[in-house]
C-alpha positions in Angstrom: 0.0 0.0 0.0 1.5 3.4 -0.8 3.8 6.8 -3.8 4.3 9.7 -8.2 3.4 11.9 -11.5 1.4 12.5 -14.6 0.3 9.3 -16.2 -0.8 8.4 -19.7 -1.5 4.8 -20.5 -1.0 3.9 -24.2 -3.3 1.4 -25.8 -1.7 -1.0 -28.2 -3.9 -2.4 -30.9 -2.5 -4.7 -33.7 0.8 -3.0 -33.9 4.4 -3.8 -33.2 6.1 -1.9 -30.5 9.8 -1.9 -31.1 11.9 0.6 -29.2 15.6 0.3 -29.1 17.4 -0.4 -25.8 18.9 3.0 -25.7 15.4 4.5 -25.8 14.2 2.3 -23.0 16.4 3.7 -20.3 18.8 6.1 -22.0 20.4 8.4 -19.4 23.3 10.8 -19.6 26.6 9.3 -18.5 27.6 10.5 -15.0 30.7 9.9 -13.1 31.6 10.8 -9.5 33.6 9.8 -6.5 30.8 8.4 -4.4 30.3 4.7 -5.0 27.9 3.9 -2.2 24.6 5.4 -1.0 23.4 4.8 2.5 19.6 5.2 2.4 17.3 5.1 5.4 13.9 3.3 5.6 11.5 2.9 8.6 9.9 -0.2 7.3 11.4 -3.3 5.7 10.0 -5.6 3.0 7.4 -8.1 4.3 8.7 -10.4 1.6 11.5 -10.5 -1.0 9.3 -12.5 -3.3 8.1 -10.3 -6.2 5.3 -12.9 -6.9 3.8 -12.3 -3.5 1.1 -9.6 -3.7 1.2 -9.0 0.0 4.3 -6.9 0.0 4.3 -3.4 1.4 4.9 -0.3 -0.7 8.3 0.2 0.8 9.1 -3.4 0.0 8.0 -2.9 -3.6 10.1 0.3 -3.9 13.2 -1.7 -3.0 12.5 -4.7 -5.1 11.9 -2.3 -8.1 15.7 -2.3 -8.3 16.1 -6.1 -8.1 13.4 -7.5 -10.3 12.0 -6.5 -13.7 8.9 -7.3 -15.8 8.3 -7.6 -19.5 7.6 -3.8 -19.5 8.6 -1.1 -17.1 7.3 2.5 -16.6 9.5 5.5 -17.0 9.4 8.6 -14.9 6.5 10.0 -16.9 4.4 6.8 -16.5 4.9 5.6 -20.1 5.3 1.9 -20.4 8.6 1.0 -22.2 10.2 -2.3 -23.2 12.2 -4.0 -20.5 12.7 -7.8 -20.5 10.4 -7.8 -23.6 12.0 -5.8 -26.4 8.9 -5.7 -28.5 5.3 -7.0 -28.6 2.3 -7.3 -30.8 -1.4 -7.4 -29.9 -3.9 -9.4 -31.9 -6.7 -7.5 -33.5 -9.3 -9.0 -31.3 -7.4 -8.0 -28.2 -7.1 -11.6 -26.9 -3.5 -12.3 -27.6 -0.3 -10.4 -26.6 2.8 -11.8 -28.3 6.1 -10.8 -26.5 9.6 -11.0 -28.0 12.2 -11.2 -25.2 15.4 -9.3 -25.2 18.5 -11.3 -26.0 21.1 -12.1 -23.3 19.2 -10.8 -20.3 20.9 -12.5 -17.3 19.7 -13.3 -13.9 21.9 -12.4 -11.0 23.4 -16.0 -11.0 24.4 -15.2 -14.6 22.1 -17.7 -16.2 20.2 -16.3 -19.3 16.5 -15.6 -19.1 14.2 -17.5 -21.5 10.5 -18.1 -22.2 10.1 -20.7 -19.5 11.1 -18.2 -16.8 8.4 -15.8 -18.1 5.7 -18.4 -18.2 6.6 -19.7 -14.7 6.5 -16.1 -13.3 3.2 -15.1 -14.9 1.5 -18.4 -14.0 2.7 -18.1 -10.4 1.6 -14.5 -10.1 -1.8 -15.3 -11.6 -2.2 -18.2 -9.1 -1.2 -15.9 -6.3 -4.0 -13.5 -7.1 -2.2 -10.6 -8.7 -4.4 -7.8 -9.9 -5.3 -8.0 -13.6 -3.9 -11.5 -14.1 -7.2 -13.5 -13.4 -8.1 -12.7 -17.1 -5.2 -14.8 -18.4 -6.4 -18.0 -20.0 -3.0 -19.3 -20.9 0.7 -18.3 -21.1 2.1 -20.1 -24.1 5.8 -20.6 -25.0 6.1 -20.1 -28.8 9.9 -19.9 -29.0 13.0 -19.7 -26.8 12.5 -15.9 -26.7 8.8 -15.7 -27.6 5.8 -15.9 -25.2 2.1 -15.4 -26.0 -0.3 -14.4 -23.3 -3.9 -15.4 -24.2 -6.7 -13.7 -22.4 -10.2 -14.9 -21.6 -11.7 -11.7 -22.8 -10.3 -8.6 -24.5 -8.5 -6.2 -22.1 -7.3 -2.9 -23.6 -5.5 -2.0 -20.3 -3.7 -5.3 -19.8 -0.2 -4.1 -20.5 0.4 -2.3 -17.1 0.1 -5.7 -15.4 3.1 -7.0 -17.3 5.4 -5.1 -14.8 5.3 -8.2 -12.5 8.8 -9.3 -11.6 10.3 -12.2 -13.6 12.0 -15.0 -11.6 13.8 -18.2 -12.6 11.5 -21.1 -13.6 11.1 -23.5 -10.8 12.3 -21.1 -8.1 9.8 -21.9 -5.3 12.0 -20.7 -2.4 12.1 -17.1 -3.5 12.6 -15.7 0.0 16.0 -17.3 0.1 16.8 -17.4 -3.7 16.4 -13.7 -4.4 17.4 -13.8 -8.0 16.1 -11.2 -10.5 17.4 -9.4 -13.6 17.5 -5.9 -12.1 20.5 -3.5 -11.8 21.1 -4.5 -8.2 21.2 -7.8 -6.4 20.6 -8.4 -2.7 23.9 -9.4 -1.1 22.6 -9.7 2.5 19.7 -8.9 4.8 19.9 -8.4 8.5 16.5 -8.1 10.1 15.8 -4.7 11.6 19.3 -3.6 10.6 20.1 -3.4 6.9 19.7 -4.6 3.4 22.9 -4.6 1.3 22.5 -4.3 -2.5 25.4 -4.6 -4.9 25.7 -3.6 -8.5 25.0 -6.4 -11.0 28.0 -6.2 -13.4 26.2 -8.1 -16.1 23.1 -6.0 -16.1 21.6 -5.8 -19.7 21.4 -2.0 -19.8 24.9 -0.8 -20.5 26.3 1.8 -18.1 23.8 1.2 -15.4 23.7 1.4 -12.4 26.1 4.2 -11.5 26.7 3.3 -7.9 28.4 0.1 -6.8 26.5 -0.4 -3.5 23.3 0.6 -1.9 23.1 0.1 1.9 19.5 0.4 3.1 19.6 1.1 6.8 16.5 0.2 8.7 15.2 2.3 11.6 12.4 1.8 14.1 11.0 5.2 13.6 11.5 8.6 11.9 13.1 10.1 15.0 16.0 7.8 15.0 16.3 8.1 11.2 16.5 11.9 11.5 19.2 11.6 14.1 21.3 9.4 11.8 20.6 11.7 8.8 21.9 14.7 10.7 24.9 13.0 12.1 26.0 11.6 8.7 25.2 8.0 9.6 23.1 7.8 6.4 23.3 9.8 3.2 19.6 10.2 2.5 16.0 9.1 3.0 12.4 9.7 2.1 11.3 12.5 4.5 8.2 14.4 5.3 7.6 18.1 4.9 8.0 18.6 8.7 11.4 16.8 8.6 12.5 18.8 5.5 11.7 22.1 7.3 13.8 20.9 10.3 16.9 20.1 8.4 19.9 22.5 8.5 20.0 24.7 5.4 22.7 23.8 3.0 23.5 20.3 4.4 21.0 18.5 2.2 19.6 18.6 -1.3 15.8 18.2 -1.2 14.0 16.6 -4.1 10.2 16.7 -4.5 8.6 13.3 -4.7 4.9 12.6 -5.1 3.9 9.4 -3.2 1.5 8.3 -6.0 -0.7 7.0 -3.2 -4.1 8.1 -1.9 -3.8 9.4 1.6 -7.1 8.9 3.4 -9.0 8.5 6.7 -10.3 5.0 5.8 -13.7 4.2 7.3 -14.9 0.7 8.1 -18.3 0.9 6.4 -19.5 -2.2 8.2 -18.5 -1.1 11.7 -21.0 1.0 13.8 -21.4 3.9 13.8 -19.7 4.2 10.4 -22.3 1.8 8.8 -24.6 4.9 8.8 -24.0 7.0 5.7 -25.0 10.2 7.6 -22.1 9.7 10.0 -19.6 9.1 7.2 -20.8 12.2 5.4 -20.6 14.2 8.6 -17.0 13.3 9.0 -16.3 14.4 5.4 -17.9 17.7 6.0 -16.3 18.1 9.4 -12.7 17.6 8.3 -10.8 20.5 6.8 -8.4 18.9 4.3 -6.5 22.1 3.6 -6.0 22.5 7.3 -4.5 19.0 7.5 -2.1 19.8 4.6 -1.1 23.1 6.2 -0.7 21.7 9.7 0.8 18.2 9.1 2.5 18.8 5.8 3.7 22.4 6.0 1.4 23.4 3.2 3.0 21.0 0.7 0.3 19.2 -1.2 -3.2 19.7 -2.8 -6.5 18.4 -1.6 -8.0 15.4 -3.5 -11.4 13.9 -2.9 -10.9 10.9 -5.2 -9.9 7.3 -4.5 -7.4 7.5 -7.3 -4.3 9.7 -7.6 -4.5 13.0 -9.5 -1.6 11.8 -11.6 -4.0 9.6 -13.5 -5.1 12.7 -15.3 -7.3 11.2 -17.9 -9.3 9.2 -15.4 -9.2 11.4 -12.3 -12.4 13.1 -11.2 -11.2 16.4 -9.6 -14.4 17.8 -8.1 -15.2 15.2 -5.4 -13.9 16.9 -2.3 -16.5 17.7 0.3 -16.4 21.4 1.3 -15.4 22.1 4.9 -18.8 22.7 6.5 -18.9 22.1 10.3 -22.6 23.2 10.5 -23.7 20.6 8.0 -21.5 18.0 9.8 -23.2 18.8 13.1 -26.7 18.6 11.5 -26.0 15.2 10.0 -24.7 13.9 13.3 -27.9 15.2 15.0 -30.0 13.3 12.4 -28.0 10.2 13.2 -28.9 10.7 16.9 -25.7 12.3 18.2 -25.6 15.4 20.3 -23.9 17.0 23.3 -25.4 14.5 25.6 -24.6 11.6 23.3 -21.4 12.3 21.4 -20.1 10.3 18.5 -17.2 8.2 19.6 -14.6 7.3 17.0 -11.3 5.4 17.4 -8.7 6.0 14.8 -6.0 3.2 14.6 -2.7 4.6 13.3 0.5 2.8 12.4 3.0 4.5 14.7 6.0 4.2 12.5 4.6 6.6 10.0 4.9 10.1 11.4 2.7 11.7 8.7 -0.2 9.4 9.6 0.2 10.2 13.3 0.4 13.9 12.5 -2.7 13.7 10.3 -4.7 11.8 13.0 -3.9 14.5 15.6 -5.1 17.3 13.3 -8.3 15.3 12.6 -8.8 14.7 16.3 -8.8 18.4 16.9 -11.1 19.2 13.9 -13.7 16.6 14.8 -13.9 17.8 18.4 -15.3 21.0 17.0 -18.4 19.1 15.6 -19.0 17.3 18.9 -17.1 14.0 18.2 -15.0 12.3 20.8 -12.0 10.9 18.9 -9.4 8.5 20.4 -6.1 7.8 18.6 -4.8 4.2 18.9 -1.2 3.8 18.0 -0.1 0.4 16.9 3.0 -1.1 15.2 3.0 -2.0 11.6 2.6 -5.7 12.1 -0.4 -5.1 14.3 -1.9 -2.7 11.8 -1.6 -5.3 9.0 -3.1 -8.2 11.1 -5.8 -6.3 12.9 -6.8 -3.5 10.4 -5.9 -4.6 6.9 -6.5 -8.4 7.2 -8.7 -8.6 10.3 -10.8 -5.5 9.7 -11.1 -5.0 13.4 -11.2 -1.2 13.5 -13.4 1.8 13.1 -11.1 4.2 11.2 -7.5 4.4 10.2 -5.0 6.8 8.5 -3.1 5.2 5.7 -1.9 5.7 2.1 -3.0 3.3 -0.6 -0.8 3.0 -3.6 -0.9 1.0 -6.8 1.8 -1.4 -8.2 0.5 -0.6 -11.7 0.0 2.6 -13.7 -3.7 1.9 -14.0 -6.9 3.3 -12.4 -8.0 -0.3 -11.8 -5.5 -1.0 -9.1 -6.9 1.9 -7.0 -10.6 1.1 -7.7 -10.6 -2.7 -7.5 -10.2 -2.6 -3.7 -13.8 -1.2 -3.5 -15.4 -4.1 -5.2 -17.8 -5.8 -2.7 -16.3 -9.2 -3.7 -12.6 -8.2 -3.4 -10.7 -9.7 -0.4 -8.6 -6.5 -0.3 -11.7 -4.3 0.4 -10.7 -3.7 4.0 -13.0 -0.8 4.4 -16.0 -3.1 3.7 -17.5 -0.8 1.1 -20.4 -2.4 -0.7 -22.3 -0.8 -3.6 -24.1 -2.6 -6.4 -23.9 0.6 -8.5 -20.1 0.8 -8.0 -19.7 -2.9 -8.8 -21.7 -2.5 -12.0 -19.7 0.6 -13.2 -16.4 -0.9 -12.4 -17.1 -4.3 -14.0 -18.5 -2.5 -17.0 -15.3 -0.5 -17.4 -13.2 -3.7 -17.4 -15.0 -5.0 -20.6 -15.5 -1.7 -22.3 -13.4 -1.5 -25.5 -14.3 2.1 -26.3 -11.8 4.3 -24.6 -14.0 7.3 -24.1 -16.8 5.3 -22.6 -14.3 3.4 -20.3 -13.0 6.7 -19.0 -16.6 7.8 -18.2 -17.2 4.6 -16.3 -14.1 5.0 -14.2 -15.2 8.5 -13.4 -18.7 7.4 -12.5 -17.2 4.7 -10.2 -15.2 7.5 -8.4 -18.4 9.6 -8.0 -20.3 6.6 -6.5 -17.5 6.1 -3.9 -17.6 9.8 -3.0 -21.4 10.1 -2.9 -21.4 7.2 -0.4 -18.7 8.9 1.6 -16.8 5.6 1.7 -13.8 7.3 3.4 -12.3 10.8 3.8 -9.9 11.3 0.9 -7.1 13.8 1.7 -4.3 14.0 -0.9 -1.5 12.4 -2.9 1.1 13.2 -0.4 4.1 15.3 -1.5 7.1 13.6 0.0 10.7 14.6 -0.3 14.0 12.8 -0.8 16.9 14.3 1.2 20.4 13.5 0.0 23.7 14.8 1.4 24.3 18.2 -0.3 26.5 18.0 -3.4 27.1 14.3 -3.1 24.4 12.7 -5.3 22.3 13.5 -8.4 19.9 11.7 -10.8 16.8 11.4 -8.6 13.8 10.5 -10.7 10.1 11.1 -9.7 8.1 8.1 -10.8 4.3 7.6 -11.1 4.7 4.7 -8.6 6.0 4.6 -5.1 9.5 3.5 -6.0 13.0 4.7 -5.8 15.2 4.1 -8.8 18.6 3.6 -7.3 20.1 2.8 -10.7 19.6 6.4 -11.8 21.4 8.0 -8.9 25.0 8.9 -9.3 27.8 10.2 -7.1 29.1 13.8 -7.6 31.7 14.2 -4.9 
């Protein structure tokens, strides 16, 4: 679940896409003295298996550098050839034929072939990856040719081909962490560090620039900030509050959209939030701009949609509830809450995310003004995953929901009444109909309208309180590093970063 920019998803119909390797990831050559980057994280991957859909956003951001798919997004969100150097799409939209790049090597120096792709896609589909349930068959048509046959036409299938490719037969992927990316994982010490080394036989000539990435793991942002200031690490993702507290001139600060929907998630099945009047009252009673100003030092823009603004073509930009405390109090009164019988709301927050804790504290103050009694419950990340995300034993929570794909589906699918990831327990036949219709709609303009309608249904039902696509920052030691890219996914591309001192 969680982070980046303006997206445009190309539709490929009966045409060959053949882009040369230098176009795929061409970057200006850089040299510098720094050969290692020490980068801080406050969470670690829940799995090193790219075919396990249960990984966290931080985990996926790290594995982005270790595993690669048939295609890969660039910093603008455009899908470019990666392991596949070209592909064709049948006219009926049911078959995607991929031509694999020659001499792509795994980290053990064996050469990737069609069997590896088939094994990976079959495994990811069996594990329930979004968008892959429509695959009827993955067929090997040559040593470097693979055909993906769909059950029904899907004009937005390509974004799902970013799933990481592993070696055929690798069933112990937690120990055998073998990909084709620019870095390989040399070692992992729980709650301490992850050491990644440059893969010298990486298929993209000249990349990566740095020889070593040391990911240093911290229990919280306070200890991370201490290490950043003292020189223990060279950089990290930081919040606006942290950026404002850093000494001027010691760090270069890079803007970095999270490409994640930051929200007060409401459990629609838990009293009193199973009453739409209460959910709407919370939406009217929360000042989104006030949250951004207070918790994010004014960095960011309100968004009332369950998808990120970066999905420009699909994004519905007028869904935010106006801040109206009087309407909020009126709705609570209609639902039976007053000064003698206050609304009681518990907000469960993962304590290792400072931005979520700060947001919860602002919301607590704002909702007290409409007569609500709010309690903040801080839990560790493992507890949040087990109790909130999987157990659904909560009333409300602050979280950011990201997408592993550059597609509106990955944001909206979690609201399907039948989806096991629908942890807010949202249920709407109108939404299900609009969303499912969009999946089978071949006319692009009509499909866009259906996705926009699905967003409006979620907003009309006040499914949750949608806040923003958080503007994060990356801090790097001043004058030491360059090449930071801002992706439309929550990832950090270590291969693009180079040393300058």
